[in-house]
N, C-alpha and C positions, 0 to 999 in steps of 0.2 A: 237658503238651504234648498236642495233639490227635493222634489216630491218623493223620489224613491228613498231618500234618507229619512224624511219625515215618516213615511210609511213603515220603514224598518223600526224606527224608534217607537212609534205607536204600537206596532205589533209586539215588540219585545216587552214594553210596559204592560200591555194587556195580558200577555202570557205570565209574566211575573205576578201580576195582581191576582189572576185566577189561581195560580199555584199557591199563593199565600192564603187565599180564601179557603181553598180545599184543605190545607193544613190546619187552619184555625177551626174549621167545622169538624174535622175528624178528631180533634183533641178536646172538643167542647164537651163538658159534662153537664147533664141536666139534673137538677135537684129532684130527688125522689119526694113525692108528696103523697099524702094519704088520699084515698078515694073521696072522702068527704071534703078535703081541701080542694081537690081537683074540680069538684062540682061547683065551687065558689069562684074559680078563676075565670078570667075573660076568655072569650072565644079566640081561637088561633094562638093560644099560648102553648108552647111545646113543653111537655113534662115527662117525667119517668114515674111509673107506678109499678108495684109488684103485688102479686096475689096468686090465687089458685083458680084455675079454669073451672067454672061451674057449669057452663054449657057452650057447645059449639054448634052453630047453624050455618051450613054451607049453602050458598046460592050459586047461580050460574057465574056471575062476575065478581062476587065478593063473599066474605064470610063474616058472621057476627059472633063474637065471643063475649060471654059474660064472665067477668073477673070478679072474684069475691075476696074480700079481706074483712074489714069491719063493716063494709057496705058492699054493694054490687055496682059495677059500672059496665056499660056496653062498649065494646071495642069493635070497630069496623076494620076489616083487613081486605085490601084489594089485590093481594097476592095469594097464591095457593099455600095452604098451611096444613100441617099435620099435628094437631093438638088433640088431646083427649081430656075428659073430665078428671080433675084431681091433680093435673100437672101444675107445678109451680112455674110462674113466668114473670119476666120483667119486660115491660113494654115502654117504648119511647114513642110518643105520638103527639098529635095536635088536638086540642079541645075544639069540638064543634057543637053547635046547637042544632038539634034535629027535632022538629015538632015540639019545641019547648023543653026538651030534655038534653042534658049534657052527655056527650059521648066522646070517645077518643078514637081518632083515625090513626091507626098504627103506622109508624115509619119503620120500626124494627121490633122484633119479638125475640127474646132470649129465653130459652128453657133452662131451668135450674135443676 
């Protein structure tokens, strides 16, 4: 087989694989867990939580949100946000350990 044919096959297979991965990720549902359950899970686990915004602290490059339901969890957001105390939110993010405390690094925030 010629190199150009192999290159076309490899490129086509890569594009199909990336498209399939994008479709799978966009339809993936994350199980909603309670805040107390989230604090027990391993670092780098992606989860979905919901609760009420208790406090928003904006820094130069990120924001810190405290979400309250039965307990409180800290959520770090690296995008600009416009949330206020009392708003109901649903957050999908990854659990991280920071200074011995579990927090959630938000990938998406949906206001309800």
